C-alpha positions in Angstrom: -106.6 28.1 30.6 -108.7 25.2 29.4 -106.0 24.4 26.8 -103.2 24.5 29.4 -105.2 22.3 31.7 -105.6 19.8 28.9 -101.9 20.0 27.9 -100.6 19.6 31.4 -100.6 15.8 31.6 -98.0 15.8 34.3 -100.1 18.0 36.6 -97.4 20.6 36.9 -99.6 23.8 37.0 -102.2 25.1 39.3 -104.6 27.6 37.8 -106.7 30.4 39.3 -108.8 33.0 37.5 -107.5 36.6 37.6 -111.0 37.6 38.7 -111.0 35.3 41.8 -109.7 36.1 45.3 -106.3 34.5 44.7 -105.8 36.1 41.3 -106.9 39.5 42.5 -104.4 39.2 45.4 -101.6 38.3 43.0 -102.3 41.2 40.7 -102.5 43.6 43.6 -99.2 42.4 45.1 -97.6 43.1 41.7 -99.2 46.5 41.4 -101.1 45.4 38.3 -104.6 46.6 37.4 -107.2 44.3 38.9 -109.8 45.2 36.3 -107.9 45.0 33.1 -106.2 41.6 32.5 -103.9 42.0 29.5 -102.0 38.9 30.3 -102.1 35.8 32.3 -99.2 35.2 34.7 -97.0 32.2 35.6 -95.9 32.5 39.2 -93.2 30.1 40.5 -91.7 30.7 43.9 -90.6 34.4 43.7 -90.5 34.7 39.9 -93.4 36.0 37.8 -93.7 35.8 34.0 -96.2 37.5 31.8 -97.2 37.7 28.1 -94.8 35.7 25.8 -92.4 34.9 28.7 -95.2 33.2 30.5 -96.0 31.1 27.4 -92.4 30.1 27.0 -92.1 29.2 30.6 -95.2 26.9 30.3 -93.8 25.4 27.1 -90.5 24.6 28.8 -92.1 23.1 31.8 -94.5 20.9 29.8 -91.7 18.9 28.3 -91.8 16.9 25.1 -93.2 17.5 22.5 -94.1 21.1 23.6 -90.5 22.0 24.6 -89.6 22.0 20.9 -91.4 25.3 20.7 -89.0 26.8 23.2 -86.9 27.8 20.3 -89.2 30.8 20.1 -87.2 32.3 23.0 -84.7 33.4 20.4 -87.3 35.8 18.9 -86.9 39.2 20.5 -89.3 39.8 23.3 -90.8 42.9 21.7 -91.8 40.9 18.7 -93.1 37.9 20.8 -95.1 40.2 23.0 -96.6 42.1 20.0 -97.8 38.8 18.6 -99.1 37.7 22.0 -101.1 40.9 22.3 -102.6 40.5 18.8 -103.7 36.9 19.6 -105.0 38.0 23.1 -107.1 40.7 21.5 -108.6 38.4 19.0 -108.7 35.2 21.0 -112.4 34.8 20.8 -112.3 35.0 17.0 -109.4 32.5 16.9 -110.4 30.0 19.6 -114.1 30.7 20.0 -116.1 32.1 22.9 -117.6 29.9 25.6 -120.1 30.7 28.3 -117.8 29.2 31.0 -114.0 28.8 31.0 -114.4 25.0 31.0 -112.3 24.4 34.0 -115.3 23.3 36.1 -115.0 19.8 34.6 -114.2 17.1 37.2 -111.0 16.2 35.3 -109.5 19.6 35.9 -110.6 20.0 39.6 -107.1 19.1 40.9 -105.6 22.0 38.9 -107.8 24.8 40.3 -106.8 26.8 43.4 
């Protein structure tokens, strides 16, 4: 989430942790497990995206230069989701582990709900 908060220069997205009250309510309303977060979600009006579809939705909404990566939508979803899950499982090895999510910085306060 910290990376998305940094990339979102136009202040498009609002973020909430899955473990928080709002996140828990969203997961419950979608009949998703509230103790096993295998994906983050993009919720926009009545639409919900998860896994690689969520990533592609974010890329599209961020605009240039990120929108160039939207070409990945032509890769079959099963392949995209498999890659997403591998990265998700190994995210701490790839991106490093932090004690806190980093969203408590004052510069990100307007993005958190």
